[in-house]
N, C-alpha and C positions, 0 to 999 in steps of 0.2 A: 504547643500543646503537649503537656507533661502527661507522666503515667501517674501522679500523685494526686493533684486535687482533681475532685469529680471523676479520677480514674478511669475505670472500665466503661462507665455510662458514656462519657465525651467521647472517647475513643472508639466505642461501638457504634456511635452516631455518625462519627466521622469515616469510620472504614467498617462498613457492615461484615465483612468477612475478616475481622480484625486477627484472630488466632492463626488464620491461613496466610495472611498479609504480612505480620509480624512474629513469626515463630520464634521461641527459644530452643536452641539446641542444649542437648545435654553435653555433660563432661565427656561422656564416652564417645558421642558424635562429634564433638570438636576434636577429639583425639584421633578419628579416623579421618578428619579433614586436615590435619598438621602437616602432613607429608604433601600437600599441594600447595602450601605457601609459606611465608616466613614471617616472623615476628617484627612490628613496627611499634614504636612508641611515639607519643604526640603529647606535647605540652598544653596546658590550659590555653584557649584561645586558637591553638593551629587549625590550619585547615586541612581535612582529608580530602576533600574534593571540593571544587567549585562550578557554580552553574557557567554552561557555556565552555568549560575546558574539558579536554579528554581525561575521562575518569581511569585510576590506576587498576581497577578490578573491584572484587568484592572484599569488605573488610568484616573479619569476625570479631567482635569485641569481647576481649579476654578480661579487662577490668576497666572501670570507669564508664564515663557517660558521652555520647555524641548528640548534639542537637542540631536536627534536620530542619533546614529552614528554605522558604521559597524567595528567591529575590528575582524582581522582574528588571526590565530595561529602565523602568520609571525611578528605581531606586527603592521601591517598596519591599520591606521585608516581613515575611508572614512566617510564623513558626507552624511546622508540620507535626513533628514528634521527637521525642526525646528516646534513645536506643541505648541500652546498657547491657552488661555481661550475659553472654550466650546469643544474643541477637545479631544479625548479619545487615551490612549496609550495602546495597545496589538495587538496581532496578535492570529491566531486560536489556538496555542499551550497553550495559557493562559486558554483555557477552561477545561483543564486536567492537568494543574499544571505542564506543560514540561518546559524544560529549556528555557531561553530567547535567542533569535538569534541577537540580537541587544543591544547596549548599551542606556541607557536613562540617562542624567545629567541634574540637574537643572541649569539653567542660570538666576541668583539672585534668591531671594527668590520665591520659588513655593508652592502655596496650592494647594491640590488635594482632590478628593474623591476617596479612594480606595475601589475596589470592589472584594472581594476574589473570586476564580475559583468557588466555590458552590453556592455563591450568584450571580455572573454573569448568571450561568446557570438558576438560579430561574427569575433572571430579564428577560432574553429572553423568558421564558414561561409566565410569568406575564404579561409584557410589549410588546404584539406581533408586534405592528407597531415600536416600539423602537427596538426591538430584532430582526426584519428583517433587519434593517439597519445597526445594529452593526454586526450582522453574515455577511452581504454581505462585510462589511469593513473588517473584520477579515480575511475572505477568500482572498479578493483581496489584502491584504498585504502580505499574504504568497505567493501569485501568483507572486507579485512584486520581494519578495526577491529570488524566484527560477528562474525568467527570468534573474535577475541581478547578480545571483552567489553570493548573500551576505548572510552573516550568514552560520552555519554548518562549515564542515570541508573543509580542502584544500587539495586535492589530487595532488599528484606530480608524473608523469610518462607519458610516450607516450600515446596519445589519444587512439590508437587502440590496446594497450596490452590487454592482458586477464584480468589482474588484475583490470585495469582501468574501462573497459567495465563491469566486475561484481560488482564493488562497484557501478558504476554510475547507473546501472541498480536497484539496491538495493535501494539507495538513491530516486532515482527517483521515482519508484514504491511507495514508501513510501512518497512522496510528501515533501522530506526534501533538503532544499537548499544546495547547494555545490559548490566548484569551483575548475577546473581543470588547472593546470600549467604546462607546457612542461618544462623540463630542457633544451632543446636545443635553446629555445627561449627567456625564463623568467630568469632574472639575479637571482631573489630571488629563483627560484626554483632550478638553478643550484648551488647556494650557500648552499642550504639545503642537496643537493646530495653530495657535495663535504665535507660537515661536517661530515655527517653520514657514508659515503662510502659504501652504499648498494651493496649487491650482486643482479645479475639479479632476484634471486627468492624473494627478500624483497622489490621489487617495485610491486605497487606503495608505496610510502611514503604516510602516511596520517598524516596532522598535525592538531590537534583538536584546538578549540577555544581556551584552556587554554596553548596552547603551547606545550604540549606532542605530540611525535612523534611515530607514529605506523609502523611497518614495514609489509605491505602487510596483514593487518588484515582480520579475518574472518569476517563475518557480524554481527553475536552476539558480537563479540568483540569491533567492532566499534560502536555498538548500545549502548553498555554501556559506552564507552568512551566518547560520546555526548550527554548523557543523554537521548536517546530515550525510554530505559528500565527502570522504577521506581520498587523499593522494593515492593514485595507482602505484603499486610497487613498481620501481623502474626496472629490477633486474629479474623479477619472478616470472616464472613460466608455469601457468596453471595447467594441470591436466586436462579441464575442459572450462569453455566459458559459454554460458547459458544465455542466449539473447532473448528477453522476455521473461516475465515473473508471474504469468498468469498460472493456471492450475497444471500445465504440461510443464512448463519452466520450473515451479516450484517442486513438483514431484521429482523431476530430475535432479535438481539441487540437493533435496532431502535425502534421496536413495545415494546418489554419488557420493556425496560428503560423509553420509553414515558408514560408507564403505571404504573410506580412506581417501578417496580421490580430493586433490586441491580444486577447488570449485570456485568460480566467480559468477555472479548472475548480474545482468545490466538490463535496467529498464528505462524508459523515457520519463515516466510518471509516477508510478504507483505500484506497489506489488498488488497482486491479485487480478490483473488484466480486467475483462469486461465482466468476468464471474465476480469480481469483488464488487461490483456495483450492483449486483442481483439484491434486490429485498430480501427475498426468502427463496432457498432452495429446497425443495420438499421430497424430491425422488433420487437424492443420493444416499448411496448404501450407508446404513447405520445411524441415519438421523430422522426417525420416524416423526418426530415432531417439527422437522425443518430446521434450517440453520440459513442465517443470512451469508450471502456471498462474501461480505467483508470479514465475517466472525471466521468462517472456512478458511479462508486464505491467510487471515492472520496468524492461525494457528500453523500453518505450515510454514510462514515467515519466520516464526519464533523456532519452530523445529530446524529449519535451514541454518539458523544461527547457531543453535545448540550445538551443531554437528560441524560448525566451523567454515560454512560458505562465506565468502565476501559477497556481499550485497551491495551494489553500486545501484543508487537511486536518489535522484534522477540522472540519468545519464544517457544520451542517444548515442546509439552506434552508427557512424556515418557511413563505413565501408568495410569490407573484409578482403584482406589480401590473402589469396590462397597460394602463393608463389613458395613459401615455406623455404625462404633463403636461408634460414638459420635452422630450420627444422621444426618451426612454430608457425601456426596462423597468426596474424596480426589484425587486430579489430582497432580501428581508430575512432575515438568518441569525439563529440561535439567541441570538447575543450581542448583537443588536440593531443591529449594523451592517447598512448597506445597500450592495449592489452594483449598479451601474447599466451596462446595456449597450444596444446598437442591437438586438441580436438575441439569441436565446436558444434554446439546443439541449437539449432534454430527453433525457437519458440516464441517468435515475436507476434503470433496471433493477427489478429486483423484489425484495421482502423475503422471507426464509425463511418458508414456510407453517408454523404450529404446529398440529398436529393435535390433536383433542379427546381427550387422553390423561389420565387421572386423575393429578394431582400433576405434571403436565409442568413447569410454572413453578416448582415448588418445587427441582427437581433440575437446572435449566438454570445451567450453569457448574459444577455438581459431578457430572458423568456424563452429562448430556444435551448433545449438540454438533449443531450444524449444518453443519460442514465438517470436514474431517479432514486438518490440518496435522502437520509433525513433532512439534509440541507436544503436540497430543492423542495422536499415536501412541505416545510417549514414556511415556504414561500406560497404555497397553494392552499393554505388553510382557509377553507370556506369558500374557495372559488371553483369557477369552472376551468378545467383544462381540457385541451385536447391532446390525444396520443395518437401516434402513427404506427402501425405495424400489427402483425398478425402471429409472430412466433412466440416462443417460450419467454424471452426476455421482455417482449412487449406484455404479454399476459402477466407475468410477475409484477412489472411496474404498474399495471393497470390495477391490480389487486391492492398493492401497497398504497397507491396514491389514494384509492377509493376511501381509504381510513382517513384521510386528511382533506381532502377536495370535496366540495359540495356536489360537484358532477365531473366524471370522466367521460368525454366524448371519444370514443375510440374509431378511428377511422382505418378501416382495413380495405386494400386495393381489390382483393378476391371476394369471392362469393360466400365463404365460409371459414372455419377455423379447424376444422377437422384433421386437414393435410399437413398443418404446420404447427399445432399447438398440443401438447400434452392433455389427456381427457380431464385431469383433476384440476386444470386451470380452466378448462371451457366451463366446467361445472361451476366452478367458484365465481367466474366471471358472470354467468347466468343468474347466479344467486344473489348478485350485488344490485341492490336497488338503484345505486348511483352510478353505474356503468351502463352508457348506452351506446350498442354497436351499430355502426353505420357500414354496411358492406358495398362494394362495388365502387368505391369512392376514393378521390385523392385529395391531399392538399394543393392548392396553386399560388398562394401569395400570403403575404404578411402585411399587418398595417400597424402604425405606430409613429410617433414624432422622431426625427431623425437620430436624436440624442437621449431619447426616452427609453423607456420599456415597452414591451409588446403590448399591443391592446386589441388587436383583432386577428383571426385566422380565416382565409378565404378557401373554400373547397367546393368541388362539384362532384355530381354523380357521374360516372362512366356510363350510365344507361338513360342519362337524359340531359337535355341541354341547360344551360343557365348556370349561375355561380351563386353559391350560398355562403353565409358568413356566421362565425361563431365570435361572441364577445369573450376573448380568453387572453389573460396575460402570460401564459405558459404553455408551450409547445413541446412535447416531448417524443423524438424521433428515434423509433426502432425499426429501420428498414434495411437491415442488414449490414454487412461490412466487407471492405476490400481487403486482402492480405498485404500485410506490412514487410514487403519484400524489396523495397526499393534499395536498400543498403547493400543488396547482394550483387548489384550491377558489375560486370566485369570479373566475376570471381569464377566463373563458369558452371554455377549451380543452376540447373535445369529447372523451368518453372513451366505450367502448362498456361493455356490461352488466357485464363482469368489470372494468373500471377501467384498460383499456389506452388509450393514448393514439392516436386516430383521426387518420389523415393522407391527404393525396391525395383522390382523388376520392370516398372514402368519406365525406366531409364532406357531399357534396351541395352544391346551389347552385354558385356561380361555380367554374370549375377552378382550384384553386391553381397556382401557378408552379411548385410542386416536388411529387412524390410524397412527399416527407418533411415536407412543411409542414403544420402543423396548423391548425384553424379559425381561429387567430389569426394574421394576417400577422406575418412576423418570429420567429415561434416554431415550432420545428422538433422533431421526435422522431425518435431513433435506437436501434437495438438491442432488448433484451428489453422495454422499456416500450412499444414502439409495437405496436399492433393489427395483428396479420397478419404480424409479423417470424418469421423461421424460428428464434430462438432458439438459435443456434449462434455460436461465437465467431468464425468466418470471416465469416458473415453480417453481424456487428454490427460488426466492423471495415470491412467494405466499405460499409456505410451511413454509418459515420464519414467515410470518404473521400468518399463520394457526397455529403454534405450540404454539404459545404465549396464546392462548386460552386453551390448553391443560396444559399448564403450570401452568396457575392459577388454573384450577381445580385440578391438582395434589398437590399444595402447599397449596390450601386450605383444602383439604381432609387429608393431613398429618399433618396439624396444629391442626386439631380437636382432643380432648382427646378421647381416647378408652371408649365405654360404657362399 
């Protein structure tokens, strides 16, 4: 897609915010940027960056032109845009040295200014107005790639299959572009299926940008194959490792990294935590029209990268060693790597609670869901769905699903919503003609074929005998969560009877330096995982900001020599 033939018309159609997505820098602006990079010259046909390979940073084109193309693992090449003098080449992944999602080749001799990732982050801080324009462009370019399905892996399988939904959800939650091909309609997909002869359990097949084919991979396996996860620096000791990337964890990362601390963030699946799966948050300060949880947390994710936080997703922290034999805490990951830090912030939140319902595990991912994103909503179009729960998360999901499903049967164990749900959500639910509230009831069992999808949901009233049935292919469960603190065993961190982390004066004995410090000095807890927290997005973000002051105090004290 060039800038000459059909010019601005075709580009405006492909990129609705073209001027912001591909701005042209002035000579004066390029002069201000020069101190952050070095000149590089490329001959015609040379690759500046390649899909699937770590990108070297941001290029500013001084002369010549660079063709940007999308190349998938099936060998198909699609032109995206031609960039020339004054324009810069990068997208949001280049802030953290991630793999490139597109190819860039020189068309004739090209002279560039290369700004490596760490210098790019310094540029954004030092040159605030330029940094704002560059950051906006990097984000919009990623959005364009996601919208167009360009870059990233190719998924091959039926759109409604459990494996496809699982992997699409994982990639979407992490803001990673991908493309789905159905073997029933796409000849390239059918050819791959014929070549690899997968069994039903092997689907979906995933073709990575380098052409490797994975059979129904796990999320960690897929992440490694496409370069989402980088190797842990062997000799680095971070100032702080944050375990969890929900609102509290991301808030900690943004504020700590912006104040110069070396920060790493670990999460098992995706940034955003439970908040990231919220269809719409309408009572968060500063967003009068509301914002989706994913959009809010994606902004925080990009901010943390801008300030230099190392974000490791998906990795699972298996254990925390608090002995500090070499003066640092040691966190062992699921792949055996060890991350070391002078302080630790527990922001691991809570895991979705699985109620005692017959055959529940059998239908997870095949009709039973613990969040409601656009991917799950697509499966519910013009269908009847059942939703269990009476809190804010349940209310947000019910309102969101009511715009897709024919009917939402909302099953609530209690006799009302006033004690557990915000008033604005209650009013919206009451105004929705296709949401039916069923109080004093609970789901008792599920129906469907052993290898098929969910077909029915059994439930009963707590006030009357007998069992009832809904013919529904999708059940959404929002029945609370349990703290994700199993990885703390043996470290000496005190938890309450429910497993939430105890902080501040509740620990007894000596008064800790911070209300957010645990029973182990140097280990702090914020957000939903903390005993006594308010379990709200705003509260979690506030605690993340608050803990940074405590971190500075602890790190400064621990650095002082003993008298």
